[in-house]
C-alpha positions in Angstrom: -0.2 0.1 -0.1 1.3 3.4 -1.1 -0.2 5.3 2.3 0.7 2.5 4.9 4.4 2.8 4.7 4.1 6.9 5.3 1.5 6.3 8.1 3.5 3.9 10.1 5.1 6.1 12.2 2.0 8.0 13.2 0.6 5.1 14.0 3.1 3.7 16.4 3.0 6.9 18.1 1.3 7.2 21.4 -2.4 7.3 21.1 -4.6 10.4 22.5 -7.2 9.4 25.1 -9.9 12.0 25.2 -12.8 10.7 27.2 -16.0 12.6 25.8 -17.1 13.4 29.4 -13.8 15.3 30.3 -14.2 18.8 29.6 -11.5 20.9 30.6 -7.9 20.4 29.3 -4.5 21.9 29.7 -2.7 21.9 26.7 0.9 23.3 26.0 3.4 22.8 23.0 7.0 23.6 22.5 8.7 25.6 19.6 11.1 23.2 17.5 14.8 22.7 19.4 13.5 25.4 22.0 13.9 28.6 19.6 12.1 31.6 20.7 9.9 31.4 17.6 7.2 33.2 20.0 9.1 35.9 21.1 6.4 38.5 21.3 7.1 41.0 18.8 4.4 43.4 17.1 4.0 40.8 14.6 3.9 37.3 16.6 1.4 39.0 19.1 -0.9 39.9 16.3 -0.8 36.4 14.9 -1.5 34.5 18.2 -4.1 37.0 18.9 -5.9 36.3 15.1 -5.4 32.3 15.5 -6.9 32.3 19.0 -10.0 34.7 17.8 -9.9 32.2 15.0 -10.3 29.2 17.2 -12.9 30.3 19.4 -15.0 31.6 16.4 -14.7 28.3 14.4 -15.2 25.7 17.4 -17.2 25.4 20.2 -14.1 25.9 22.8 -14.1 28.2 25.9 -10.8 30.1 26.5 -10.0 29.8 30.1 -6.5 31.2 30.4 -3.5 31.4 28.0 -0.1 32.4 28.1 2.3 32.6 25.3 6.1 32.6 26.4 9.2 33.0 23.8 9.2 29.1 23.2 6.1 27.3 24.4 2.7 28.3 25.0 0.0 27.1 27.7 -3.9 27.0 27.1 -6.6 26.1 29.5 -10.2 25.3 27.7 -13.3 23.9 28.1 -14.8 21.7 25.1 -18.3 21.7 24.3 -17.7 19.3 21.5 -15.4 16.4 21.3 -12.9 17.8 18.8 -9.9 18.9 20.3 -7.5 16.9 17.7 -9.0 18.9 15.2 -8.7 22.0 17.3 -5.3 21.9 17.9 -4.2 20.7 14.1 -6.0 23.8 12.9 -4.8 25.8 15.4 -0.9 25.0 15.6 -1.1 24.5 12.0 -2.6 27.8 10.7 -0.1 29.8 13.4 2.9 28.0 12.4 2.4 28.6 9.1 2.0 32.2 9.5 4.9 32.3 12.0 7.2 31.0 9.3 6.3 33.3 6.9 7.1 36.1 9.5 10.4 34.5 10.2 11.4 33.5 6.8 11.6 30.1 7.6 10.5 26.7 6.7 10.0 23.7 8.4 8.2 22.3 11.7 7.9 25.0 13.8 6.5 22.9 16.8 8.6 20.0 19.1 6.6 16.8 18.4 2.9 16.6 19.7 1.2 19.2 22.3 0.7 18.1 25.9 -2.9 17.5 26.8 -3.6 17.0 30.4 -7.1 15.9 31.5 -8.4 18.8 34.2 -11.1 16.6 36.3 -12.2 18.9 39.0 -12.0 22.5 40.3 -8.9 22.5 42.4 -6.9 20.9 39.3 -8.6 23.8 37.2 -7.4 27.0 39.7 -3.8 25.0 40.0 -3.4 25.1 36.4 -5.0 28.7 36.0 -2.3 30.0 38.4 0.6 27.8 36.9 0.1 29.3 33.4 -0.4 32.7 34.2 2.8 32.8 36.8 5.3 31.3 34.1 6.8 34.9 33.2 7.0 35.2 36.7 8.8 32.0 37.5 10.9 32.1 34.7 12.2 36.1 36.2 11.2 37.8 32.6 9.1 40.2 35.0 8.6 41.4 38.4 4.6 41.0 38.3 2.4 39.0 35.9 0.7 42.5 35.0 4.3 43.5 33.3 4.6 40.6 30.7 4.6 41.9 27.0 3.1 38.6 25.9 -0.2 37.5 24.8 -1.5 36.5 28.3 -5.0 36.3 29.6 -3.6 37.2 33.2 -4.9 41.2 32.6 -8.8 39.9 32.2 -8.6 38.1 35.5 -6.6 41.0 37.7 -8.8 43.7 36.2 -12.3 41.8 36.0 -12.6 41.4 32.3 -14.8 39.6 30.1 -12.8 40.0 26.8 -9.3 41.3 25.8 -8.6 43.8 22.8 -6.0 44.0 20.3 -5.6 46.8 17.7 -3.3 46.7 14.6 -2.6 47.8 11.3 -3.9 45.6 8.6 -0.6 46.2 6.7 -1.4 44.2 3.3 -4.2 46.3 2.6 -3.0 49.3 4.0 0.4 49.1 1.3 -2.3 48.0 -1.2 -3.9 51.3 -1.1 -0.8 53.4 -1.5 0.8 53.4 2.0 -0.3 56.7 3.0 0.5 57.9 6.4 -2.2 59.9 6.2 -4.6 56.5 5.6 -3.2 54.4 8.2 -6.5 54.9 10.4 -9.1 53.5 7.8 -6.7 50.0 7.8 -6.7 49.8 11.6 -8.5 46.7 13.4 -9.3 45.7 16.4 -9.6 41.9 17.5 -11.9 40.9 20.2 -11.1 37.8 22.4 -13.5 36.3 25.0 -12.2 34.9 28.1 -14.2 32.5 29.7 -13.9 31.6 33.8 -13.6 28.3 35.3 -16.7 26.1 35.5 -16.4 26.7 39.4 -17.4 30.4 38.7 -20.5 29.3 37.1 -23.5 30.7 39.0 -21.6 32.6 41.5 -23.2 36.0 42.5 -20.8 39.3 41.2 -19.5 39.6 44.9 -18.4 36.0 44.6 -16.5 36.3 41.5 -15.0 39.5 43.1 -13.8 37.1 45.7 -12.5 34.7 43.4 -10.6 37.4 41.5 -8.9 38.8 45.2 -7.5 35.2 45.5 -5.7 35.0 42.2 -4.2 38.2 42.9 -3.4 37.2 45.9 -1.6 34.2 45.3 0.1 35.8 42.1 1.1 38.2 44.3 2.7 35.7 46.5 4.2 33.7 43.5 6.1 37.6 42.7 7.5 37.4 46.1 8.7 34.1 45.9 10.4 35.0 42.6 11.8 38.3 44.2 13.5 36.4 47.0 15.0 33.7 44.5 16.5 36.9 42.4 18.1 38.5 45.5 19.4 35.3 46.7 20.9 34.3 43.1 21.9 38.0 42.6 19.9 37.7 39.0 17.5 40.5 37.8 14.9 40.3 35.3 14.6 40.6 31.7 14.0 44.3 30.3 10.6 44.3 28.2 12.8 45.4 25.0 15.0 42.0 25.6 11.9 39.9 25.7 10.3 41.5 22.6 13.4 42.0 20.6 14.8 38.4 21.3 16.1 36.2 18.2 13.6 34.0 17.2 15.8 31.1 16.2 18.2 31.6 19.4 18.0 29.1 22.2 18.0 29.0 26.1 21.6 29.1 27.2 21.3 26.2 28.9 19.1 23.4 28.6 16.6 22.8 31.5 17.0 19.8 33.6 14.8 16.4 32.5 11.4 17.1 34.1 9.8 13.9 35.4 7.4 12.0 33.0 4.1 14.5 32.8 0.7 13.2 34.2 -1.9 12.6 31.6 -4.8 13.9 34.1 -5.0 16.1 37.4 -7.9 15.5 40.0 -8.4 13.8 42.9 -6.7 10.5 43.6 -9.7 8.6 42.5 -10.5 10.7 39.3 -7.2 10.1 38.2 -7.6 6.5 38.9 -10.5 6.3 37.0 -9.2 8.4 33.9 -5.9 5.6 33.9 -8.1 3.0 34.4 -9.7 4.1 31.4 -6.8 4.5 29.2 -5.3 1.0 30.0 -8.6 -0.5 28.8 -8.5 1.8 25.5 -4.3 0.9 24.9 -5.2 -2.6 23.5 -7.9 -1.9 21.3 -5.9 0.9 19.6 -3.0 -1.6 19.2 -5.4 -3.9 17.5 -7.1 -1.0 15.3 -3.6 0.0 14.3 -2.1 -3.3 13.3 -5.3 -3.8 11.3 -4.8 -0.6 9.4 -1.1 -1.3 8.6 -2.5 -4.5 7.2 -5.5 -3.7 5.2 -5.4 0.3 4.6 -9.0 0.1 6.3 -9.5 2.6 9.2 -11.7 1.0 11.7 -14.7 2.3 13.4 -14.3 4.0 16.5 -17.0 6.1 18.6 -17.1 9.9 17.5 -15.8 8.9 14.6 -12.1 9.9 14.5 -8.9 8.2 14.4 -7.0 7.9 17.1 -9.9 7.2 19.0 -11.7 8.8 21.8 -12.7 5.9 23.8 -15.9 6.6 26.3 -15.7 5.1 29.7 -15.4 2.4 30.3 -15.0 0.8 26.6 -15.9 -2.7 26.1 -15.0 -4.3 22.5 -17.6 -5.7 21.0 
């Protein structure tokens, strides 16, 4: 078969496991070779904002939180349809093509596949939200989360906003019209991106939401104080805004980070994680048999939700 050889490497990769009853996911992806291809120049900032807005427009997905660092990003999303692989394929693929054009490069922009961690309860969701917003502070790029010049949803939480807006010049149309300075204002475009709240915020009164926001801000202030103490002990300062924005896209961190322990596929109570892992264990042999059948016959097996790799619901029993 002509296509079987090309598909074999993909089929042998680790299968995705997206149970349809899990709605909140913490997602992330790194740039190839840890290059700073997401350094927040004006062009990159605009593209990231555009493709986030496109994700929300095309799919029934809610953005609870996000942060884009120089060489990776984190998303916290709530799905209202079981199409996570489609969402990430379109978002990462479209953004990669646009960024490659900006950077004058070709080839893969992302390193391997994206991380997808199921968020199984409210405490895990709160922890994931704080983790992604605290990334610039923990990396000692800024003293406070508000100072980070890259794309982040922190401002929406810190200021109690339901959406974030970004205004930019549609340079292609402006230049097509003659690139006259007097006409720049006619080609300014504003993107508004809705920032949803965690499921635990639903149904809360206005005052209760304010209390939640105060808790988040207080937790961030504690994170900033710990980071400041670390810098004082080490004698290392924070990066300037200019150095963050103007960082050479193809550069890499000066020293590689120590190898991290194997990541979890889910976060929540021990009982929730145990059920998730058990369902994943049941799914693996089904996936392996389907993979072998496809390599031998070229016929895609039928799975629930009609996707491949499959998203097997709790608890899958092979017919």
